[in-house]
Backbone as CSV, one residue per row, in Angstrom:
resi,resn,N_x,N_y,N_z,CA_x,CA_y,CA_z,C_x,C_y,C_z
1,MET,-58.659,-52.408,64.497,-60.364,-52.570,64.387,-60.601,-52.974,62.968
2,ILE,-61.647,-53.681,62.830,-62.316,-54.097,61.421,-63.379,-53.299,60.915
3,ARG,-63.463,-52.668,59.961,-64.267,-51.553,59.266,-65.715,-52.537,58.783
4,LEU,-66.718,-52.849,59.162,-67.629,-53.453,58.151,-67.899,-52.578,57.077
5,THR,-68.008,-53.225,55.659,-68.158,-52.283,54.748,-69.598,-52.168,54.502
6,ARG,-70.101,-51.113,53.767,-71.517,-50.595,53.486,-72.247,-51.953,52.963
7,ARG,-71.460,-52.487,51.985,-72.074,-53.851,51.584,-72.330,-54.885,52.335
8,LEU,-71.365,-55.183,53.276,-71.518,-56.165,54.413,-72.689,-55.733,55.523
9,ALA,-72.603,-54.440,55.680,-73.993,-54.032,56.546,-75.115,-54.237,56.059
10,LEU,-75.273,-53.831,54.874,-76.407,-54.532,54.178,-76.902,-55.783,54.284
11,ALA,-76.033,-56.501,53.980,-76.127,-58.151,53.870,-76.548,-58.567,55.334
12,LEU,-75.829,-57.730,56.291,-76.381,-58.261,57.772,-77.636,-57.761,58.117
13,THR,-78.077,-56.742,57.768,-79.315,-56.289,58.001,-80.487,-56.435,57.309
14,GLY,-80.189,-56.466,55.936,-81.413,-56.868,54.891,-82.173,-55.453,55.006
15,LEU,-81.716,-54.360,55.483,-82.508,-53.134,55.592,-81.961,-52.075,54.814
16,ALA,-82.919,-51.444,54.075,-82.189,-50.302,53.011,-81.816,-49.280,53.755
17,PHE,-82.481,-48.802,55.096,-82.187,-47.682,55.638,-80.689,-47.573,56.342
18,VAL,-79.927,-48.727,56.173,-78.523,-48.716,56.707,-77.690,-47.888,55.416
19,ALA,-77.935,-48.257,54.228,-77.183,-47.528,53.240,-77.845,-46.358,52.748
20,ALA,-79.016,-46.251,52.561,-79.410,-44.805,51.735,-80.667,-44.461,52.381
21,PRO,-80.605,-43.979,53.582,-81.801,-43.510,54.161,-82.588,-42.381,53.207
22,LEU,-82.039,-41.558,52.648,-82.820,-40.689,51.841,-83.409,-41.327,50.726
23,ALA,-82.848,-42.416,50.267,-83.550,-42.945,48.900,-84.800,-43.841,49.473
24,ALA,-84.791,-44.118,50.721,-86.077,-44.860,51.346,-87.163,-44.110,51.568
25,LEU,-86.943,-42.864,51.532,-88.068,-41.962,51.923,-89.274,-42.197,50.724
26,PRO,-90.689,-42.027,51.563,-91.843,-42.110,50.329,-91.688,-41.018,49.638
27,ALA,-92.547,-40.915,48.541,-92.413,-39.870,47.625,-93.469,-38.702,47.887
28,ARG,-94.323,-38.904,48.914,-95.188,-37.896,49.191,-94.618,-36.680,49.838
29,ALA,-94.376,-35.486,49.174,-93.645,-34.484,49.855,-94.321,-33.774,51.274
30,ALA,-95.543,-33.941,51.140,-96.674,-33.307,51.999,-96.302,-34.032,53.704
31,ASP,-95.760,-35.069,53.473,-95.477,-35.832,54.703,-94.485,-35.279,55.566
32,VAL,-94.738,-35.122,57.025,-93.586,-34.761,58.025,-92.679,-35.730,57.834
33,THR,-91.168,-35.440,57.468,-89.999,-36.301,57.364,-89.505,-36.092,58.521
34,VAL,-88.950,-37.354,59.528,-88.089,-37.375,60.450,-86.840,-38.130,60.294
35,PHE,-86.016,-37.528,60.487,-84.527,-38.228,60.439,-84.208,-38.724,61.901
36,ALA,-84.202,-40.064,62.246,-83.964,-40.757,63.479,-83.012,-41.796,63.425
37,ALA,-82.433,-41.909,64.648,-81.285,-42.644,64.787,-81.828,-44.203,64.762
38,ALA,-81.264,-45.074,64.220,-81.604,-46.481,63.940,-82.380,-47.186,65.041
39,SER,-81.755,-46.865,66.206,-82.146,-47.609,67.372,-83.619,-47.334,67.537
40,LEU,-84.131,-46.311,67.261,-85.485,-45.895,67.301,-86.431,-46.436,66.373
41,LYS,-86.181,-47.423,65.920,-87.023,-48.097,64.678,-88.486,-48.562,64.990
42,GLU,-88.343,-49.408,66.078,-89.404,-49.800,66.422,-90.395,-48.918,67.229
43,ALA,-89.696,-48.274,68.187,-90.593,-47.400,69.219,-91.223,-46.178,68.153
44,LEU,-90.543,-45.701,67.265,-90.848,-44.288,66.333,-91.812,-45.078,65.767
45,GLY,-91.547,-46.027,64.950,-92.770,-46.852,64.248,-94.036,-46.972,64.756
46,ALA,-94.151,-47.476,65.983,-95.324,-47.540,66.795,-95.864,-46.410,66.984
47,ALA,-95.062,-45.223,67.271,-95.664,-43.839,67.660,-96.193,-43.237,66.442
48,THR,-95.470,-43.355,65.075,-95.821,-42.669,64.030,-97.240,-43.337,63.668
49,ALA,-97.430,-44.743,63.907,-98.800,-45.266,63.555,-100.021,-44.878,64.392
50,THR,-99.553,-44.859,65.816,-100.562,-44.306,66.419,-100.717,-42.806,66.116
51,TYR,-99.952,-41.863,65.471,-100.473,-40.638,65.471,-101.197,-40.585,63.940
52,LYS,-100.958,-41.634,63.248,-101.582,-41.477,61.652,-102.965,-42.048,61.984
53,ALA,-103.276,-42.874,63.109,-104.604,-43.235,63.138,-105.175,-42.175,64.039
54,LYS,-104.481,-41.401,64.569,-105.250,-40.420,65.399,-105.526,-39.140,64.673
55,THR,-104.755,-38.819,63.632,-104.987,-37.617,62.954,-104.788,-37.873,61.380
56,GLY,-105.062,-38.990,60.872,-105.115,-39.455,59.536,-103.849,-38.909,58.933
57,LYS,-102.663,-38.314,59.355,-101.548,-37.841,58.778,-100.153,-38.805,58.860
58,PRO,-99.729,-39.354,57.790,-98.629,-40.027,57.647,-97.426,-39.159,57.984
59,VAL,-96.528,-40.006,58.489,-95.313,-39.790,58.763,-94.043,-40.425,58.199
60,ALA,-93.284,-39.758,57.372,-92.155,-40.592,56.576,-90.999,-40.488,57.446
61,VAL,-90.403,-41.664,57.864,-89.228,-41.793,58.870,-87.918,-42.129,58.032
62,SER,-86.855,-41.571,57.950,-85.338,-42.223,57.745,-84.838,-42.745,58.841
63,TYR,-84.266,-44.036,59.170,-83.657,-44.439,59.938,-82.184,-44.577,59.496
64,ALA,-81.279,-44.297,60.416,-79.653,-44.355,60.110,-79.017,-43.955,61.336
65,ALA,-77.651,-44.114,61.043,-76.855,-43.428,62.505,-77.078,-42.279,62.518
66,SER,-77.070,-41.507,63.666,-77.121,-40.288,63.858,-76.279,-39.170,63.087
67,SER,-74.881,-39.721,63.145,-73.829,-39.150,62.435,-74.134,-38.794,61.070
68,ALA,-74.626,-40.065,60.212,-75.047,-39.874,58.799,-76.129,-39.105,58.506
69,LEU,-77.009,-38.855,59.350,-78.270,-38.250,59.090,-77.998,-36.641,59.496
70,ALA,-76.963,-36.376,60.400,-76.897,-35.060,60.870,-76.116,-34.483,59.699
71,LYS,-75.010,-35.192,58.964,-74.380,-34.758,57.717,-75.048,-34.380,56.599
72,GLN,-76.260,-35.404,56.407,-77.308,-35.133,55.284,-78.013,-33.984,55.593
73,ILE,-78.357,-33.560,56.946,-78.925,-32.428,57.037,-78.024,-31.337,56.699
74,GLU,-77.020,-31.204,57.130,-75.819,-30.194,56.981,-75.791,-30.073,55.286
75,ALA,-76.050,-30.956,54.526,-75.856,-31.160,53.277,-77.314,-30.510,52.617
76,GLY,-78.101,-30.008,53.363,-79.465,-29.859,52.865,-80.638,-30.895,52.608
77,ALA,-80.461,-31.925,53.095,-81.459,-33.037,52.920,-82.881,-32.399,53.540
78,PRO,-83.872,-32.717,53.126,-85.349,-32.261,53.401,-86.020,-32.876,54.692
79,ALA,-84.917,-32.823,55.893,-85.910,-33.236,56.922,-86.484,-32.050,57.646
80,ASP,-87.462,-32.461,58.237,-88.275,-31.513,59.302,-87.898,-31.696,60.640
81,ILE,-87.772,-32.991,61.012,-87.434,-33.060,62.388,-86.087,-34.153,62.410
82,PHE,-85.141,-33.632,63.587,-83.839,-34.696,63.913,-84.266,-35.357,65.154
83,PHE,-83.899,-36.601,65.100,-84.273,-37.186,66.321,-82.998,-38.161,66.644
84,SER,-81.970,-37.551,67.319,-80.653,-37.971,67.587,-80.568,-38.937,69.074
85,ALA,-79.373,-39.782,68.632,-79.224,-40.984,69.914,-78.011,-40.287,70.642
86,ASP,-77.707,-39.200,70.426,-76.514,-38.556,71.256,-76.590,-36.702,71.278
87,LEU,-76.392,-36.244,72.225,-76.247,-34.879,72.428,-75.067,-34.479,71.337
88,ASP,-73.919,-35.089,70.905,-73.054,-34.367,70.265,-73.636,-33.900,68.645
89,TRP,-74.296,-34.855,68.078,-74.566,-34.472,66.726,-75.706,-33.446,66.935
90,MET,-76.614,-33.381,67.776,-77.496,-32.361,67.844,-77.180,-31.141,68.162
91,ASP,-75.914,-31.065,69.020,-75.130,-29.987,69.246,-74.107,-29.342,67.907
92,GLU,-73.986,-30.368,67.215,-73.267,-29.900,65.835,-74.152,-29.293,64.866
93,LEU,-75.468,-29.572,65.040,-76.467,-28.725,64.119,-76.770,-27.848,64.658
94,ALA,-76.826,-27.602,65.886,-77.246,-26.316,66.502,-76.003,-25.288,66.330
95,LYS,-74.814,-25.759,66.533,-73.750,-24.713,66.280,-73.854,-23.998,64.962
96,LYS,-74.214,-24.800,64.066,-74.261,-24.435,62.579,-75.722,-23.660,62.219
97,GLY,-76.373,-23.607,63.402,-77.935,-22.810,63.185,-78.976,-23.627,62.285
98,LEU,-78.615,-24.960,62.500,-79.749,-25.811,61.499,-80.792,-26.478,62.240
99,ILE,-80.942,-26.073,63.447,-82.287,-26.628,64.130,-82.786,-25.446,64.824
100,ASP,-84.013,-25.624,65.146,-84.619,-24.232,66.045,-84.528,-25.033,67.284
101,PRO,-83.572,-24.054,68.014,-83.507,-24.138,69.428,-84.773,-24.456,70.364
102,SER,-85.598,-23.337,70.241,-86.837,-23.463,70.959,-87.654,-24.610,70.848
103,THR,-87.250,-25.786,70.017,-88.066,-26.996,69.870,-87.085,-28.005,70.495
104,ARG,-86.080,-27.928,71.042,-85.323,-29.000,71.490,-85.378,-29.583,72.692
105,THR,-85.937,-30.740,72.744,-86.050,-31.353,73.945,-85.142,-32.722,74.159
106,THR,-84.613,-33.061,75.349,-84.076,-34.322,75.328,-85.102,-35.104,75.983
107,LEU,-85.544,-36.275,74.997,-86.479,-36.893,75.271,-86.308,-38.329,76.175
108,LEU,-85.327,-39.045,75.664,-85.513,-40.391,75.897,-84.007,-40.789,76.690
109,GLY,-84.162,-41.863,77.333,-82.648,-42.523,77.911,-82.856,-43.957,77.666
110,ASN,-81.589,-44.373,77.603,-81.272,-45.889,76.996,-80.211,-46.513,77.931
111,THR,-80.111,-47.644,77.981,-78.683,-48.202,78.283,-77.967,-48.913,77.473
112,LEU,-76.830,-49.475,77.734,-75.938,-49.943,77.065,-75.469,-51.430,77.601
113,VAL,-75.639,-52.134,76.546,-75.520,-53.740,76.836,-74.486,-54.368,76.113
114,LEU,-73.894,-55.757,76.581,-73.153,-56.558,75.794,-74.249,-57.738,75.422
115,VAL,-74.253,-58.106,74.144,-74.859,-59.117,73.633,-74.200,-60.394,73.163
116,ALA,-74.943,-61.494,72.985,-74.293,-62.780,72.655,-75.382,-63.354,71.612
117,PRO,-75.103,-64.373,70.601,-76.139,-64.968,69.991,-77.043,-65.494,71.088
118,LYS,-78.398,-65.798,70.708,-79.119,-66.364,71.847,-78.923,-67.543,72.094
119,ASP,-78.246,-68.464,71.458,-77.924,-69.856,71.807,-76.424,-69.879,72.704
120,SER,-75.773,-68.796,72.585,-74.437,-68.569,73.678,-74.476,-68.953,74.909
121,ALA,-73.322,-69.959,75.424,-73.520,-70.140,76.877,-72.531,-69.308,77.605
122,ALA,-72.149,-67.966,76.617,-70.756,-67.319,77.550,-71.616,-66.367,78.631
123,THR,-70.872,-66.242,79.698,-71.142,-65.192,80.755,-70.217,-64.342,81.061
124,ILE,-70.041,-63.103,81.016,-69.162,-62.104,81.254,-69.698,-61.165,82.176
125,THR,-68.436,-60.833,83.163,-68.804,-60.020,84.040,-68.393,-58.663,83.599
126,ILE,-69.035,-57.747,83.801,-68.745,-56.196,83.221,-68.348,-55.340,84.253
127,GLY,-67.021,-54.916,84.030,-66.754,-54.221,85.326,-65.400,-53.713,85.111
128,LYS,-64.463,-53.438,86.136,-63.123,-52.817,85.764,-62.262,-54.306,85.365
129,ASN,-61.475,-54.042,84.572,-60.502,-55.105,83.951,-61.535,-56.391,83.649
130,SER,-62.728,-55.915,83.014,-63.287,-57.200,82.609,-62.542,-58.159,81.596
131,PRO,-62.852,-59.512,81.804,-62.459,-60.621,81.058,-63.046,-60.633,79.291
132,LEU,-63.298,-59.559,79.009,-63.951,-59.511,77.664,-62.884,-60.024,76.771
133,ALA,-61.665,-59.534,76.599,-60.662,-59.817,75.499,-60.368,-61.388,75.369
134,ALA,-60.375,-61.867,76.854,-60.128,-63.336,77.128,-61.487,-64.290,76.357
135,ALA,-62.531,-63.778,76.453,-63.574,-64.317,76.006,-63.884,-64.350,74.596
136,LEU,-63.157,-63.221,74.166,-63.254,-63.169,72.536,-62.031,-64.190,72.162
137,GLY,-61.116,-64.480,72.744,-60.178,-65.442,72.048,-59.166,-64.743,71.113
138,ALA,-58.660,-65.723,70.311,-57.734,-65.045,69.381,-58.580,-64.306,68.161
139,ASP,-59.665,-65.238,67.606,-60.079,-64.604,66.444,-61.531,-63.937,66.555
140,GLY,-62.119,-63.963,67.779,-63.566,-63.496,67.762,-63.718,-61.871,67.756
141,LYS,-64.834,-61.670,67.218,-65.037,-60.381,66.801,-65.974,-59.591,67.918
142,LEU,-65.747,-58.230,68.020,-66.834,-57.552,68.984,-67.591,-56.683,68.041
143,ALA,-68.747,-56.774,67.774,-69.291,-55.619,66.882,-69.835,-54.624,67.690
144,MET,-69.700,-53.415,66.885,-69.927,-52.125,67.632,-70.183,-51.236,66.406
145,GLY,-71.168,-50.145,66.731,-71.140,-48.879,65.934,-69.935,-48.490,65.668
146,ALA,-69.618,-47.583,64.575,-68.255,-46.846,64.388,-67.878,-46.169,65.665
147,VAL,-66.722,-46.349,66.212,-66.278,-45.872,67.442,-66.261,-44.347,67.263
148,ALA,-65.667,-43.645,65.860,-65.377,-42.422,66.209,-66.561,-41.518,65.808
149,SER,-67.883,-42.074,65.283,-68.962,-41.186,64.794,-70.405,-41.743,65.221
150,VAL,-70.610,-43.118,65.178,-71.911,-43.626,65.526,-72.027,-43.631,67.294
151,PRO,-73.126,-43.007,67.742,-73.382,-42.948,68.904,-73.201,-44.010,69.960
152,ALA,-73.826,-45.260,69.734,-73.541,-46.349,70.307,-72.183,-46.906,70.236
153,GLY,-71.408,-46.668,69.082,-69.885,-46.737,69.339,-69.102,-46.186,70.143
154,LYS,-69.634,-44.714,70.183,-68.739,-43.845,70.978,-69.001,-44.166,72.440
155,TYR,-70.074,-44.348,72.640,-70.917,-44.729,74.260,-69.730,-46.019,74.596
156,GLY,-70.022,-47.093,73.442,-69.377,-48.241,73.864,-67.636,-48.037,74.104
157,LYS,-66.911,-47.457,73.284,-65.320,-47.326,73.340,-65.440,-46.526,74.810
158,ALA,-66.295,-45.542,74.965,-65.955,-44.654,76.268,-66.229,-45.476,77.581
159,SER,-66.976,-46.559,77.317,-67.265,-47.444,78.799,-65.994,-48.491,78.623
160,LEU,-65.650,-48.888,77.578,-64.720,-49.955,77.489,-63.276,-49.207,77.972
161,THR,-62.989,-48.141,77.733,-61.855,-47.293,78.096,-61.892,-47.068,79.614
162,ALA,-62.992,-46.660,80.088,-63.263,-46.317,81.638,-62.869,-47.787,82.374
163,LEU,-63.395,-48.879,81.775,-63.362,-50.047,82.382,-61.892,-50.742,82.419
164,GLY,-60.890,-50.094,81.646,-59.772,-50.579,81.416,-59.618,-51.725,80.480
165,VAL,-60.410,-51.886,79.364,-60.069,-53.100,78.659,-59.997,-52.575,77.208
166,TRP,-60.271,-51.173,76.872,-60.214,-51.026,75.482,-58.972,-51.263,74.563
167,ASP,-57.973,-51.048,75.139,-56.320,-51.579,74.263,-56.348,-53.025,74.272
168,ALA,-57.190,-53.979,74.849,-57.146,-55.299,74.770,-58.090,-55.537,73.943
169,VAL,-59.320,-54.874,73.758,-60.329,-55.604,72.709,-60.406,-54.644,71.233
170,ALA,-59.682,-53.623,71.461,-59.686,-52.805,70.109,-59.393,-53.563,68.931
171,PRO,-58.378,-54.538,68.871,-57.992,-55.075,67.596,-59.110,-56.259,67.216
172,HIS,-60.131,-56.536,68.217,-61.231,-57.393,67.809,-62.526,-56.639,67.066
173,VAL,-62.262,-55.466,67.474,-63.623,-54.823,67.167,-63.931,-54.749,65.770
174,ALA,-64.969,-55.062,65.307,-65.705,-54.998,63.883,-66.705,-53.768,64.011
175,GLU,-66.515,-52.678,62.991,-67.186,-51.532,63.203,-68.457,-51.719,61.826
176,ALA,-69.834,-51.284,62.444,-70.772,-51.262,61.641,-71.215,-50.036,61.306
177,ASP,-71.928,-49.465,60.283,-72.415,-48.222,59.743,-73.572,-47.681,60.779
178,ASN,-74.066,-48.554,61.736,-74.765,-47.930,62.781,-75.115,-49.093,63.720
179,VAL,-75.937,-48.999,64.807,-75.909,-49.929,65.690,-76.871,-51.234,65.473
180,ARG,-77.608,-50.944,64.594,-78.626,-52.255,64.121,-77.534,-53.185,63.083
181,GLY,-76.513,-52.755,62.606,-75.636,-53.538,61.577,-74.664,-54.305,62.742
182,ALA,-74.465,-53.726,63.967,-73.631,-54.749,64.809,-74.601,-55.482,65.510
183,LEU,-75.906,-55.064,65.707,-76.886,-56.019,66.500,-77.094,-57.152,65.395
184,ALA,-77.156,-57.108,64.239,-77.538,-57.992,63.089,-76.263,-59.025,63.080
185,PHE,-75.172,-58.448,63.157,-73.743,-59.010,62.887,-73.907,-60.391,64.149
186,VAL,-74.190,-60.045,65.291,-74.314,-60.836,66.401,-75.429,-61.764,66.422
187,ALA,-76.486,-61.301,65.938,-77.859,-62.268,65.756,-77.658,-63.397,64.824
188,ARG,-76.837,-63.216,63.519,-76.465,-64.185,62.645,-75.312,-65.058,63.064
189,GLY,-74.801,-64.837,64.292,-73.824,-65.367,64.725,-72.326,-65.203,64.080
190,GLU,-72.053,-63.954,63.530,-70.857,-63.476,62.861,-69.907,-63.181,63.885
191,ALA,-70.623,-62.973,65.119,-69.378,-62.432,66.127,-69.994,-62.941,67.324
192,PRO,-69.349,-63.286,68.399,-69.480,-63.829,69.726,-70.506,-62.872,70.672
193,PHE,-69.770,-61.624,70.249,-70.455,-60.297,71.310,-70.454,-59.439,70.654
194,GLY,-71.482,-58.321,71.145,-71.561,-56.891,70.342,-72.093,-56.088,71.345
195,ILE,-71.741,-54.746,71.105,-72.286,-53.721,72.251,-73.253,-52.998,71.573
196,VAL,-74.487,-52.963,72.117,-75.544,-52.440,71.600,-76.457,-51.472,72.705
197,TYR,-77.760,-50.952,72.248,-78.446,-50.184,73.409,-79.475,-51.600,73.993
198,GLY,-79.686,-51.233,75.002,-80.630,-52.321,75.831,-82.148,-52.460,74.854
199,THR,-82.454,-51.446,74.269,-83.872,-51.456,73.224,-83.519,-52.085,72.176
200,ASP,-82.381,-52.293,71.866,-82.127,-53.190,70.736,-82.059,-54.515,70.746
201,ALA,-81.318,-54.929,71.949,-81.497,-56.306,72.595,-82.930,-56.629,72.588
202,LYS,-83.783,-55.637,72.962,-85.054,-56.472,73.518,-85.996,-56.413,72.162
203,ALA,-85.294,-55.758,70.819,-86.058,-55.822,69.758,-85.443,-57.146,68.781
204,GLU,-84.394,-57.573,69.143,-83.969,-58.759,68.320,-83.770,-60.239,69.182
205,PRO,-84.663,-60.858,68.666,-84.996,-62.251,69.418,-83.794,-63.070,69.186
206,GLY,-82.858,-62.726,68.174,-81.571,-63.597,67.892,-80.439,-63.355,68.906
207,VAL,-80.644,-62.496,69.899,-79.461,-62.285,70.645,-80.393,-62.326,72.310
208,LYS,-79.000,-62.423,73.166,-79.428,-62.111,74.500,-78.450,-61.387,75.341
209,VAL,-78.892,-60.593,76.123,-78.115,-59.979,77.019,-77.191,-60.604,77.962
210,VAL,-75.971,-60.328,77.712,-74.982,-60.922,78.888,-74.258,-60.181,80.015
211,GLY,-74.746,-58.753,79.766,-73.943,-57.812,80.669,-74.662,-56.424,80.501
212,THR,-74.590,-55.548,81.437,-74.829,-54.428,81.294,-73.878,-53.707,81.885
213,PHE,-73.462,-52.565,81.036,-72.284,-51.592,81.192,-72.586,-50.632,82.147
214,PRO,-71.778,-50.346,83.114,-72.354,-49.411,84.245,-72.636,-47.697,83.687
215,GLU,-73.738,-47.353,84.337,-73.964,-46.060,83.750,-72.706,-44.963,84.022
216,ASP,-72.120,-45.084,84.905,-70.995,-44.097,85.032,-69.841,-44.483,84.485
217,SER,-69.668,-45.225,83.463,-68.765,-45.614,82.592,-68.773,-45.076,81.141
218,HIS,-69.868,-44.203,80.964,-70.024,-43.673,79.743,-70.716,-42.294,79.578
219,PRO,-70.620,-41.481,78.763,-71.848,-40.510,78.918,-73.203,-40.851,79.173
220,PRO,-73.931,-40.194,79.604,-75.368,-40.553,79.708,-76.159,-40.530,78.435
221,ILE,-76.877,-41.817,78.150,-77.331,-42.166,76.801,-78.690,-41.706,76.593
222,VAL,-78.656,-40.321,75.754,-80.069,-39.699,75.802,-80.275,-39.432,74.161
223,TYR,-81.567,-38.964,74.142,-81.970,-38.746,72.647,-82.622,-37.337,72.589
224,PRO,-82.138,-36.454,72.011,-82.640,-35.185,71.840,-83.180,-35.208,70.569
225,ILE,-84.221,-34.351,70.435,-85.228,-34.326,69.239,-85.554,-32.492,68.791
226,ALA,-85.608,-32.435,67.746,-85.939,-30.817,67.775,-86.317,-30.746,66.022
227,LEU,-86.749,-29.540,65.914,-87.350,-29.008,64.355,-85.941,-28.728,63.668
228,VAL,-85.858,-29.144,62.404,-84.779,-28.633,61.593,-85.158,-27.210,61.028
229,LYS,-84.537,-26.357,61.056,-84.738,-24.719,61.106,-85.401,-24.594,59.624
230,ALA,-84.786,-25.486,58.625,-85.124,-25.358,57.313,-86.376,-25.788,57.034
231,SER,-86.962,-26.420,57.776,-88.424,-27.106,57.552,-89.542,-25.996,57.304
232,SER,-90.276,-26.272,56.278,-91.591,-25.477,55.948,-92.703,-26.121,56.192
233,ASN,-92.676,-27.101,56.761,-93.748,-28.093,56.934,-94.501,-27.587,58.128
234,PRO,-95.910,-27.326,57.789,-96.834,-26.667,58.785,-97.114,-27.683,59.654
235,ASP,-96.960,-29.164,59.504,-97.472,-30.305,60.449,-96.573,-30.691,61.267
236,ALA,-94.947,-30.172,60.931,-94.028,-30.607,61.725,-93.963,-30.419,63.167
237,ARG,-94.517,-28.909,63.614,-94.415,-28.660,64.801,-95.229,-29.681,65.622
238,ALA,-96.511,-30.027,65.000,-97.599,-30.412,65.644,-97.336,-31.978,65.812
239,PHE,-96.410,-32.489,65.178,-96.035,-33.915,65.148,-95.116,-34.093,66.204
240,LEU,-94.208,-32.965,66.298,-92.926,-33.000,67.567,-93.726,-32.774,68.583
241,ASP,-94.858,-31.772,68.782,-95.399,-31.565,70.038,-95.905,-32.827,70.543
242,TRP,-96.471,-33.567,69.512,-97.236,-34.806,69.817,-96.232,-35.980,70.433
243,LEU,-95.091,-36.025,69.839,-94.169,-36.792,70.368,-93.608,-36.689,71.610
244,VAL,-93.584,-35.362,72.193,-93.135,-35.128,73.446,-94.182,-35.342,74.447
245,SER,-95.255,-35.462,74.281,-96.502,-35.371,75.151,-96.623,-36.777,75.777
246,PRO,-97.403,-36.796,76.619,-97.759,-37.947,77.433,-98.327,-38.904,76.479
247,GLU,-99.137,-38.666,75.490,-99.736,-39.409,74.641,-98.982,-40.443,73.844
248,ALA,-97.758,-39.937,73.541,-96.912,-40.789,72.696,-95.920,-41.706,73.853
249,ARG,-95.794,-41.459,74.906,-94.893,-42.252,75.989,-94.862,-43.675,75.829
250,PRO,-96.481,-44.043,75.845,-96.427,-45.804,75.892,-95.499,-46.194,74.643
251,ALA,-95.328,-45.671,73.745,-94.827,-46.412,72.608,-93.157,-46.392,72.717
252,PHE,-92.576,-45.351,73.306,-91.448,-45.493,73.959,-90.940,-46.314,74.858
253,GLU,-91.992,-46.248,75.898,-91.711,-47.268,77.130,-91.755,-48.723,76.773
254,GLN,-92.575,-49.181,75.825,-92.852,-50.374,75.657,-91.709,-51.075,74.587
255,ALA,-91.026,-50.151,74.068,-89.672,-50.703,73.632,-88.401,-50.626,74.406
256,GLY,-88.753,-50.345,75.670,-87.657,-50.185,76.567,-87.085,-49.148,76.898
257,PHE,-87.178,-47.642,76.260,-86.780,-46.732,76.587,-87.107,-45.909,77.739
258,THR,-86.478,-45.294,78.447,-86.801,-44.246,79.767,-87.269,-42.814,79.193
259,VAL,-88.536,-42.419,79.355,-88.769,-41.123,78.864,-88.329,-40.197,80.019
260,ILE,-87.538,-39.200,79.566,-86.856,-38.296,80.719,-87.296,-36.760,80.426
261,GLY,-88.003,-36.710,79.294,-88.284,-35.333,79.041,-89.824,-35.431,78.411
262,SER,-90.726,-34.639,78.618,-92.002,-34.412,77.868,-93.026,-33.438,78.495
263,GLN,-93.618,-33.235,77.839,-94.791,-32.057,78.161,-95.784,-32.600,79.067
264,GLY,-96.752,-31.910,79.785,-97.744,-31.862,80.520,-97.452,-32.909,81.726
């Protein structure tokens, strides 16, 4: 597998959140600060804009891989809310007593898709013994989030393994720091295929979906959210409660997420 360097990931995305989510935070210490999976960018951006318009209270969001954000919280980063793209990283913080378990909700669901550049003529059947390796050819790269840590990469490896093609495609895998890095790699034509979430594909006009991975080939793709136990921001709980309320639901659904847990 090929590891995309942090510098390359930055070049691919052109977004500061890939490399230094903490540095990207606004200076206003009073803002509620959310550490959120990179795949939530459009949906959570829309939700926070609606919340600010309703309450007058801005929210600062740092987007990156759930793995990177969880590690920063472990190191004492000043987050009020953690919004993860899988259960593993939320569970990791829970085991260390770093989240408030009474506030934890598994809020969203997503799909896993294979994308190609928008002008690609490729067609792939996603199933047992899929011909993906043959479609990649000798030198084609398969862009994915880092398979050992980034949720989208972990889901992707699990699915490819279940479908019996991981060993064949593993030498072609180009790993990115987060799912948006993998998405940008394909959108720029640097890789003929990539594995991302359905919501990522919807957000990027430079790619098209050429196949959807069977739901039973990987763990359920879910997004848990919880307050960070060290948070002392009095507005954090109110924002979290709003996010899991029906009022925030349209922002997530319009981005392509399935809302699977909410209040009311």
